[in-house]
N, C-alpha and C positions, 0 to 999 in steps of 0.2 A: 504494499499500500504506500503510494508516494505522497499522499496528502499529509503535509506537516501537521495542520489541525488535528487530523485524525490520529496521528501518532501520539500527540500529546494527550488526546482524550483517552487513548488506549492505555497509556501508562498510569494516568489518574484513575481510570476505571479499575485496573488490576490492583492498585493500592487501596481503593475504597472497598472493593471486594474482599481483599485480604483483611482489612480493618473489620468489616461486618463479621468474618469468621473468627477473627481473634476475639472480638467481643463475646461471640457465642462460647468459645472455649472458656474463657476466664469467668464470665458470669454464671454459666450453667455449673461450673465445677464449684464455685463458692455457694450458689444457691443450694446445690444438692448437699453439700457438707453441712449447711445451715439448717435446712428444713427436712431433708430426706422424704420429699413429698412427690409421689407419682403424679397426683393431680395437677401440681405445679408444672411438672415436666409436660404433661398433656396440654396444659394451657399455654406452654411456650410454644408448642407446635400450631395450635389454633391462632394465637395472637400474631404468629409469623405469616400465616397464609390467608387468614380471614380478611384482612384489609385488602388483599389483591382481589378477592372475590366480591367485596362490598363497594370498592372505591375505584378500581382500575378504569372503568369506562368514564366515571366523572373526572378523574384526574387527566384522562386522555382529551376530554372535552376542554378542560382547562389549558392543556398544551396546544389545542387547536386555537384557542381564543387569546391566550397570553403567550410571553416569551418562554419557552421550555427551559432555557438556562436558568431562570429565577425559580422555576418550581424545582428542579434538581437541586439548586443551592438550599431551598428549604428543606429537602430531604437530607442533605448533608448536615445542616444545622440540628436537625432532630437527632441524627446519629450522634453528633457531638454531645448533645444534651443528655442522650441515653447513657453514653460511655462516661461522662462527667458525673451523672447521677449515681451509676453504680460505684464509681470511685469514692464519692462523698459518704455513701452509706457503708462502704467497706472500711474506709478509714476510720469513721466514727463508730463502727460496729453497732449501728442502730437500726439496720435493715429488718424490715418486717415483710410479711407475705404480700400485702397490698402494696408496698413499695415496689417489690420485684414484679408484680403483675402490671403495675402502671408503667414501669420501664419497659417491659416487654412489649406492651401495646405501643409506646412511643417508637420503639425500634421497628416494629412491623409497619407502622404508618410512614416511617421514614423510607422504607424500602418500596412501597408503592408510589411515594412521590418521586422516586428516583427512576424506576425502571422504564416505565412507558415513556416519559418525556426524553429519557436518554436515547430510546429507540428512535423517536422522532428527530432528536439532534443529529443522529448519523445521517439523516437524509439531507441536513443541511451542511454537513461536512464533506461528503463524497457525492459523486454524480450517480445517478440510477444504475449505470452499468457496473459500478464498483460496489453497490449496496450489498449484494450477496456476500462478497468477500469481506466487506466490514462487519456484517452480521456474524459471520463465521469467526473473525478474529476476536469480536467482543464475547462470543460464547467461549472461545479458548480462554480469553481473560477471566471469565467467570469461573472456569474450572480451575484455572491457575491459582486464582484466589483461594477456592475451596481447598486445594491441594496444599498450597503453601500457608494459608493462614493458621491452621491448627499447629503446624510445626513452629511458625513464628510465635504464636501465641503460648506454646509450651516454654519456648526459650525466654520470653518476656516474663512468664510467671516465675521462672527460676531465677533470673537476674534482678528483676525490679520487685517481684512480689505481686500479688493480685491486685492490691489498692493502687499502688502507683503505676502498675503496668497497664491497667485498664485506662487510667487517665492518659498515659503516654500514647495509648492507642488512637486518641482523638487526633494526633498529628497526622495520621494516615489519610484522614478525610480532607485535610486542608488543600492538597493539590487540586482535587477537583473543584473544591469550592472557590479557589481563588482563580484557577484557570479560566472558569466560566465567565469571569468579568471581561476576558479578551477574546473568547470564543467567537467564531464568525456567526453573525445574525442571519435569520431567515431571509431569503431572498424577496425583497419587497416588491419586486416586479411581477411575482406570482400572485395573482388575486385569490384571496381565500376568504369565504363568507364566514363571518363570526356568528356562529349560533350560540345562543345563551345555554349554559350548562343546567340542566333540568333533572338531575338525579336519576331516579328509576326510569322516568320516561326516555331518558337517552339510551338506556339499555335496550328497550323494546324497539325504538326507532332505528337503533343501529343494527338489531337483529333482522328488521324489515329491510334496511338499506342493502345488506349483503345477501338477502335471500335470492335476489336475481343473479348473483354473481357466483358460479359454481366453485371457483378457485377459493374464494374467501370462505364459502360455507364448509367446504370440505377440510381446509386447514384449521378452521375454528372447532370444527367436530373432532378432528384428529387431536388437537391439543386437549381438548376436554375429556376424551375418552382415555387417553393415555395417562392424563393426571388423576382422573377419578379412580381408575382401576388399580394403578400401581404408583404413579407419581415417583417420589423419591422415599416412600415410606419403608421400603426394604432396607434402606441405610440404617434406620433405627433398630432393625432386626438383626444387623450384621454381627454384634457380639454372640447372639444366639447360634447363628450359622457358623461362626468360627469355633464355638465350643463343640457343636455337633460334628463338625468335620474332624475334630480331634488330631490336630497336626501341631505338636509341640505347645508352645505357650499361647493361651487364647488371645492374650493381649496383642502379641506380634502378629498372630494369624489375622486377627481383626484389622489391624493397620494395613497389612498387605492386601487384604480383599478390598478395602476402600481405595487403596492406592492404585490397584489394578483397574478399577472402575473409572478413576480420574485419568489414569494414564492412557487408557483406550480413548477417552474423549479428546485428550490433548493430540493424540496421534491422528484422530479423525480430522481435527481442524487443521493440522499441518498438511495431511494428505489431501484433502479437499481444496486447500488454498494452493498447493503446489502443482496438483494434477489438473484441477479445473475442467475435466471432461464429463462429470456427472451433471446432466442436465437436470435443473430444478423444475420438476412438475409435481402436480398433486399425486399422481400415481407412484412416482418414485419415492416421495416422501412417505406415503402410506407403506410401501414396500418396505422401506428401511425401518419403519415403526414395527412392522410384523416380524422382521428379523430381530429386533430388539426383544419383542415378547417371547420369541422362541429361544433367544439366549438366556432370559431370565427364567423361562420354564425349564430349560436344562439345568440351570444352575440350582433351582429349587430341589430338583430331583437327583442332584449329584452328590455323591459321598466320597469322591476322590479329590484331595485337596488341589493338586496341581490343575486338574481339568476344571475345577471350579473357578480357580484364578483365570484361566483361558477365557471361560465363559463370561465371567464379570468384565474382563478386558474387552471382550466383543461387544457386550451390553452397553459399555461406556462409548464405544466407537459409534455404534449405531444410534444411540440416544442423542448425541450431539449432532450427528449427520441429519436425522430427521427433524430435530427441533430447529436447527438453523435454517434448513431448507424451507421449512413451513413458515418461520417468522419472516424470512426474505420474501416469499411469494405473498404474504399478507401485506407487507410494507410496499411492495412494488405495485400490487394491484389495488391498494385501498384508494378510494376517491379522495383527491387532495384536500376538499372541504372539510371531510370528516375523518382524515387519517388518524387523528389522535384517538377518536372514539373507536374506530375499527381495530387499532392496535391495542387499545384498552380492552376491548372485548375479547380479543385473542389471548391477552394477559389474564383476563379474568377466568377464561376456560383453562389455559395452560398453567397458571400459577394458583389461582384461587380455588380450583377444584381439588389441589392437593390436600386441602384441609380434610377432605373426605376419604383420600386414600388410607388414612389412619384406621378407617372402619374396614375396608376391603382387605387391607394386609395386616393391619395392627390388631383390631379387636377379634377378627377371625382367627388370627394367628394364635391368640390366648385360648380360643375355643377348640380349634382343631389342630394346632401346631403350625409354626411358621413356614415349614416346608410345603404343607398342603395349601395354606392360605395364599402364599405367593405363586405356587404353581397352578391353582384354580383360577386366580386373578389373571395371570399370564394367558391361560387357556381361553377364558371368556374375552379377554381383550383381543387375542388372536381372531377370534370368530367375529367379533364386532368390526375389527378392521377389515376383515375378508368382505363383509357387507359394505363397508365405506368404499373399498376398492372397487367393487362392482358398480356402485352408484357413480363413482368418479369416472369409470370407464364409459358408462352409458352417456354421461353429460359430455365427455370428451368428443 
């Protein structure tokens, strides 16, 4: 990517995503030690994803109407408030459960103010021909932050301690916050109708607007189905999988399994960026999603540790591939005057629906076992994706 503004955004995005995950590592550790509350752990998951379900379209509408750079900066400020709040309560040792819940909600709202406007910002930084590449690279940045964040968070905890470490973490949000003051502005020559933000009505109107556009409809369904049925809920079950595989130290096995998933995603970004021959179409994206569900189905039934690593590596590869392809198709095909709302609806399906994957994989895992719950979820998802593929084929 030759765009200098995009390169600066990429670096700032990696640092902010890393800070997001560092905050999770430190805050979850201290809160677990303080309260030992499974209910609070469940609330942490809901508070992270429900804001995307409730507010993604509204935030997209705001990004259509106002400068997305300022909305992202509001998100960065909320991240800083959350990390500073954790630091204050850790230093004074006065944290109560309602304090933790409030800070978790602030962190979740910061995420929704960041992600959709940032996707619109890409459209202002690069030309449409480079947008698929920019989307892939930003997805790589996300996985890079997820992969590096916990390791950096662990080092910070060891060197600075939890209290001062989480305050130090606020510095990683500053590059994005400050760079946005000089980031390129939206092309004023492109006329954009400024619709009022109408809350729930925006969701219904946006659904109607994309109803006549098969590409947008198919990719939104793809995002919703994959997130509702599986999402990233299996990550929370990874310690259980590591223990069941019975290969050496469960802690090391757990780390290797997570690293394999993230490494596969990073390789996908590099391969797609350097190869560039995989044409982005709805059917290709759905096919990659089906391969993802097959890889997870195989992982759920696998009892051989090395083979499980390979399957998770493949799952990470296919997950990034279909997610970035679908996101690029949505951004490229969205009508310019409601692009923010369309991208917001996609994020509502792709990120917000992850709040319910804790039911399909998590709660069912407690009832029938994590292997059966993930395997059945993957099998049902595969069947639904086959139906979606047939529908996409007919419309094509």
